[in-house]
N, C-alpha and C positions, 0 to 999 in steps of 0.2 A: 519497087516490089515486082513491076512486070518484067524489068532485066533478070533478078532473081530467079523467077518464074521460069523463064523461059532456060537461064542456063541451067537448074536443076533437072529441066527435061531432055536437055542435051546432053548432060553428064551421067543423067540415068542410063541413057541410050548408051552411052560409051564404057558403061562399069564402074563410075566412078563410086557405086554405094559399097564397092568391095573394102575402100578406104575407112566406113564407118563400123566394120566390124571384124579387123585385127585384133587378136589377145594381143594381152602384153604378156611378157615371157618373165623369168626370173630376173631380177636385178641384181648390180654389184655394189659390192662394198669394199671402201677404202680406206685410207688414212689420210691425216693432214700431219705433214712432217715439217715442223717448225725448227730451227734452228736457234732460239733465245736462251743458250746455255752456254756454261763454260767448261762442262763438264761430259759433254755427249760425245757418243761413238763417232768413229769416223765414217764417211760414207761407203765405203767398201764394206765396212762392219753392218750399217744399216741394213745393206741389200743381202748380206746373208742373214739379218734378222726377218727381214721382209719374206724372204723365199721359204724360211723354217717355218714360217706360220701361215703360208698359203696366200699373202697379202699380194693381190696382183694390181693394184690401183691406187696411186700416191698423187696427192696434192701438195706441191711446194710454193714457198712465197717469195721467189724470185727466180735466177737463173742462174745458180750458183755453178762454175765450171764442174768442181769436184764432185759436186751430186751429179750434175747432168752426164758427166762421163763415166760415173760408177753404174747409172740404171744401163749404159749401154749394153744390148744383147741379153737382155735378163728376161724380155718379156712382159715388164712392169710398166703398165699405164701410164703416162704422167701428164700433170696439168701443171704448167709453168705460170708465173706471173710479173706482170708489170706492175711494180709497186706504186703506191699514191704518190711517192714524192717524184715520179717519173711521169706523171700523168700530164700535167700541164705541157710539158715538153711535146709529148706525144698528140696532143689535142692541137698543138699550135702550126706544128710544121710535119706534113707528111714525109719529107725526106728524112726526117728525124726518124721517124716508124720504121722506115726502109730499113736505115742503117742499123737500127735495134734490133731488126728481126734477122738481118743479115749476120749479124755478132752473135746474138743471143738464141738463136731458135736454129738457123739454118746449119751452122756447124756440126751440131748433135743430131739430126732429124735424117734416115730414120733409124740410125743404130740405135739411138734411144728414141722409144715409142712414145711421142710427144703428141698428146690427142687435143687439148685445149692451153690456150693464155687465157687467163682473166686478167681484166684490166682495171687496176685500182682492186681495193677491199673495203667493203662496206662505208663507199665514199660518203654517202648521206650522215652517216655518225662520225666518224673517223676524220673526214676531210671534209666538210660541209662547204667550203670555199670553193672547191673544185666541181662542184654537181654541176655547174653549166658545161664544163669540160670534157664530163664522162662521155656521154654518147659521141663526140668528136673525136676523140681519142681512140674509143673501140672501133670506128670507121675506118680511122687512118691506120691501126694496127691490121685490120682485117686487109685493107687495102693491099698493105704491103707483103701479106703473107700471099696474097690473091698473084701477085707481083713474082712471086718467088715459086709459084705453082703450088703451094702448100696450102691453098684454103680449104680445099676438100677435105684434106686429112684433120687440120686442125682448126677449131672451131674456136673462135673469140666470145667470150662471155664477160660478167662482171659479177661479184658476189656482193647482196644488198644484206641487211641485218633485217630481222622480222620486223622489226620496229619501223619498216618502211610502212608497213600497213598501219591503217587507224586504228587508236587502242577499240574503238567500237566494234572491230570486226569478230563479232560473235553472236551466232552459230557462223560456222563457214559459209553458209551461202551470203554472209553479211560483209565477206571481206572486200577491201577497199583499200587502195593505195592513199596515203595521204594527201590532202590536198595540194600541198606544195610542191608535189613531185608529179603526180597521177598524169596530169596531161602535157605539162612542160619537160619530164623528164621520160618517164615510164612508156607512154605512148610512141615517141620515136624510137625508144629503146626495142620496146617489143616489136616494132615493126622490122627493126635492122635484126634482130635475132630470128624473127620468121623468114626474111626474106633470105637469110645466109646460111638455113638448116642448123642455128646453132639451139642454144637453151641458157634459161635462167638459173642463175647459182644463186640460192637463199641461205644464209647460215640461221639455221633455228635451235636453240637451247631449250628445251621441253620442261627441263627441270624449273626454270624461271616462270613459266606459264602456271606449274603446279602450285608453286608456291604464292602465286599472287593471287590464288583463290582463297588462302587462308583457310585451309582444311575441308574447303567444298566438293572439290573435285576427289574421287575414289582414286588411292594409289594406286590400286589394280588396274584402272582406266590409263594412266599414264606409264605402266612398265609391262604394257602388254599381257596381263594376266586376266585370266575370265572375269567378268563384268557384265552388267546390266545393260549395258550402251547407254548413248547421249543421241537423243533425237535431237536432229536440226527442223526446227518447225517450217522453215522457209522452204526447204528441199525435200522434206521427207525422209532423208537417208538417216541411218542408224549409224553412229561412230561407235567401234568398241575399242580405240585406241586413241589417244592425243596426236599421234605421228600420223595419222590418215588427217586427222581433224585440220590440225595446222598445215597441212600439204595443201588440201583443199581449200585453205583459207588463202592461200598464194593462188593458187587456180581461179578460184572466183573474183579475185582480185584485179588477175589479169583481163579477163572476160569483161570486166566492167570498165575498161581503159577504154576510149575511143582510139579508132587508128587516127594516126597523123597523116597517113597517105595513102598507097595503093593497098587494100586487102588481097589476100589471097583468096581464091575461089572457095576453098574449105571453109575458111573463116567465114564468108559472106553467107554460106550455107547453115553451117551450123551455129554461128553464133560464138563459137570459141576457137581462141588462138590457136596456132598449129606450134606452140613455144613450151616444150617440155620444162619441168623445174626440177632442178637436182639437189639437194642437200650438200652445200659446201662446206659447211662444219656441223656437227651435230653431236651432242654428247649429254650423257647426266652428269650431274657436279658430285664428283668424287668427294672433293674438301667441303663440300656443305652437307652431303647426304650421308657420306660413308661408305665404304667399300662394296657392302653385300648389294644395295639398292643398284649402284652403278654397274655390277656385274648382271644382276637381273636383266637390268635395262638393256646393255650393250648386247648380252647373249640372245637376247628376245627380238631385239631390232634386227639382228643378222638372220635370224630364223625368217624373221617376218619379210625382210626384203628378197631374201636369195629365193623365198618360196613364191615370189611373185607379187604378194601385196595381200589384203585384206578381203574377207567376204562382206557383202553388205546383207545377206540373209541370216546364216547360222555363224555362230563365232566358235571357233578356236583360236588360240594365240598363233598359232603357226597353220593357219588355214590356207591352204595352196589356191585361193584364188587369184585374182589379177588385180594390180592398180589400186586406186583408191574409189569410195563411192562416186563421186562426182567424174573422175577420169580412169574408168575401171579398163581403157586399153592402152594407158600409157606405164611403160618400164618405169621401175623405181631405181634409184640411185643415190647411195649415201657415203659422203666421207665423214668417218668418226674422228672426232677433236680430242686427243690427237696422240700421236706416237709417243712420245716421251714428257716426262714432267721436265719443265724448263725454269733451270733458278734465277734467269734472268729476266722473267718476266714481272708486270707493274704489280704484280699483288699476289697474296699467296693462294688465294682461289685461281688464277690464271695460271700459276706456276704446277698445278695438282690436277690438270685434266688428262695427264698421260696415261697409255695402256700399259708402258712399261718405264721403268726407272731409267736413268741415264746409262746404266752398265748393261741394259737389254733383259734385265730382270724383270718380269711379268708383276705388275702391281696386282692383277687379278686376272684368273684364268679368261682366256677369251677363245672359242672356237670361232675360227674364220670359213671354215667349213661347212658350220652348221651339222655337224655329224660326222664331218672328216673323211669320208668316202670320195673319191674321184665321181663325177656326174657321171651317171651310167648312159651309155651310148650302145646302139644297135652293134653286135659283132661284127655284122658283115660291113664292108665299106659300102659308101652310098652318097650321091651326091643329089642335089636338088635341080632340075632344068626346069627352063620356061615352056609353057604350052603354046606353041603356034598358033592355035586354034580359037586362044582367047583375043586375038587381033592386037594391034598396035596401040590403042587407046587404053585395053586395061592392061597390058604388059607396062605402057608406061605410069600409069597410075602405081601401079604395084612396085615398080621399079621405084619410084620417087619414096614410096612407102618405106621399103627395104632401106634405102640409104639414107632417110631419116630416121631409122630408127634401128643402128647399130651395127649394118654391112657397111664395111669400108670399101668406097665406091671409087676411091682415087686412081686406080690401075686403069679404069674405063673412061677416064677424061682425056679429050683430045690430046693429041701425043704421047700419052701414057704405055706402058706395056702392053695392053690389053683394049686399048681402044677399037683396034680392028679384029673382026670385020664391024665396022660401023653400022649394026642393024640394031631394032628394038629386041629380037629374039636371043641375040648373043650377049648385048648387056644386060638384060633382064636374067638371063641364065647365071651369068657371071655374079649378080647382087643377090639374087636368090638364094645362090648356092653359099656365097659368103656369110649372109645371115643364117643360114641353116646348120653350116659348119660351128659359125660362133657359138650358137644355142645349144651347141653337143647333140647335134641331130635329133633332140626331143621331140617328140610326138607333137604334131601339128605347126612346126615350123617350117613346114615345106607344103603350104596350102595355097596361100594368097589369094582366096577365095575362087579356086579353080584354076589360077592362072599357072600352077605350077604340078609337077610331079616328082616322087622319088626313083631314081634308077639306080642298080647294082653294078653297072660297069662305067668305067669312067667316059663320059661323052668325047666321041672324036673330036679333036680340035679344039677341046677346052683350053683355056689360058690359066695360066698360073703364075703369078707373080715372085710365089716364093719358093719358086722351083729349087734354088739353090739354097736352100736351107736344110737345116739337120736340127733334131731334139736330142741335148745330152742331160745325164743326170746331175743333180747339184749336190756336192759332195758335203755341204754343209747342215744338209737335213738329218745326216746320221743313219746308221745302217738299218734299222728298226724301220723307218719310215720309207727309205730304197727298197727294202724288201716288200714292203706291202705293197707299194706301187708297182714294183716289178711283177708280183702276182698279179696283179690287177689288168697289167698289159698283156700279160702272156696267157690270160683267161678270158680276153675279150678283143682277140683279133689278132695279135702279134704273132709272128711266126717266132717262137724262141728256141727251134731246134739247134740252131746253128750255136748256142751257147749250153750246150747238154756236153757232159764230161765226154771229151775225146771229138767234140764236133770241133770247127774250124775257127769259131771265136770265143772257146772256152777260154782261152788263156788271154789276157791274163784272169784268174780267179778271183775276181775281186766284186763286192757288191756294187760298187760304182761302175765298171767296167759291163758287168752283164744288165746292170739297169740302163745305161746309155744305149746300147744296143738293142733292149727292149722297148724303150720309150721312143727310140727314132723309127724303127720298125713300124709302132703302132702309129706314129706321129705322118709318116710316108702313106700309110694306108688310109689315112683318115682325113685328108683334103690338106695336110698341112697348115690347120688353122692355129691361133694362137690356145684356143681350149683344148686341142689334141696334143699338146705337149705343157700341160700344166702339172697334172699328177698331185695335185694340193700342195703346188710349191717345189716337189721333187725335181722337175723339169723346165729347160729354157732352152729357146732356139737360138741359134747362132748360125752367121752367114759365112762360114768356111768350111771347107770338107774337113770330115773326121777321121781318124784313124786310131785305133784303141789296140796296141799289140800289132799283130800283122793283119788285122780285121779293119777294112774301111767301110765305113758305115755308106750305104746307099742314100741316094738323094733323090729315089724314085721309087714309087710303090711296085 
């Protein structure tokens, strides 16, 4: 206790409290792309479908060459998998894990934006005999990625089923993992995830929880519709939707597990593990409950996630507060299960979770943009820079937070493009700005408790690992969506004078050419972040010079 007290005093003096007050921002929604069907679209057509619908985050269940190749230079963030049948080999031999990473990850990255590797899937449920080998396999795969210089960009995790928690885990504050895995498996796993800056993936199916109550649960509570809420007597929190309650179930269970090794200082001080939980599979059951409730659930889920989460004070189903009641400062991310109905699944229920039929037609309408418009950004170009007056200790704490909450800090690792100059100020400025640009330069995303500020001229000497990149329009979305995005870009900072009649880049006079020019101008002026070349799925980043007619697209603002 005396050690913790001394640490607390030292860290308060160094500015550590800023870690406890960061807001969560809007989360991300992706899809699970399984291929257990004999009538599915080819991977190139799938990419066009994803782009058309503004889907920018995908989880797959293997490392299929055709899929990974099709995803290259699309801007789609991908999580790949080492399947259960390979888990024993990965656990037994680190050299096998290295060869797997060399063959299945390294050839595709960074053209294919691989962000994670799932080791196994629901191992406790689907392959229980492999449970003792799960954490060793995760560690060997992570070590293999580290040896290839990929561990900062690509995180290792594993998806667990919600039944890894005890059946008695209600209300959320009573969440606990089952006794057979809590200390033997979850403890070293959570330590590993915390030490590597990764996250726990959890597959949650809320319809199953709803039907298990035999009518006692309000359907409005389950579907994100207005309701009276449910009070957790242990914590005092009021939950207004099942989603937040189940996610907090997991967080309470994580915090109830004793560490098997060295804890981080933050965990020692707060009693909470610094491990985010992401929904690896999440869906309402269309086969069980019909299209209308599935449509309501999925669209309200997307609105809930992209708004940042739910409020614990007052309620609206689209309330733009943050996180969950127990973890208000954590971002929320969800992979919806799943992209297609797949006719080779084991049951009719499993075969009918798809958002789309195999031919790409929607089972029901889903708005992945939660409103359709690109995220608003300041019209002026802006950057987020570190404040030298904050001092190295506060800059380091904020730098660690940014890198652990969405900033891609791979370029400031030793030997990488932006490692030099090797100073806290330079590295913090890089991380802060990457976070700021990825969050759409939204209000409050360049504060870091006073350690950063916004500037409106590109800082001298700033490093940009994406300098050789361009943003081009996606023909598959059609002229109407291209025109809407073109109007947005021209109205929010892009200089579109060159594509006016008679100007140097007017020809070819097509929506695709004009949109590519406008998208790229906007992208170059706005930090060349993935988010500044999205346009609701109408744009994508490429890494080779672009020429349209006689007009060469520029590569700098």
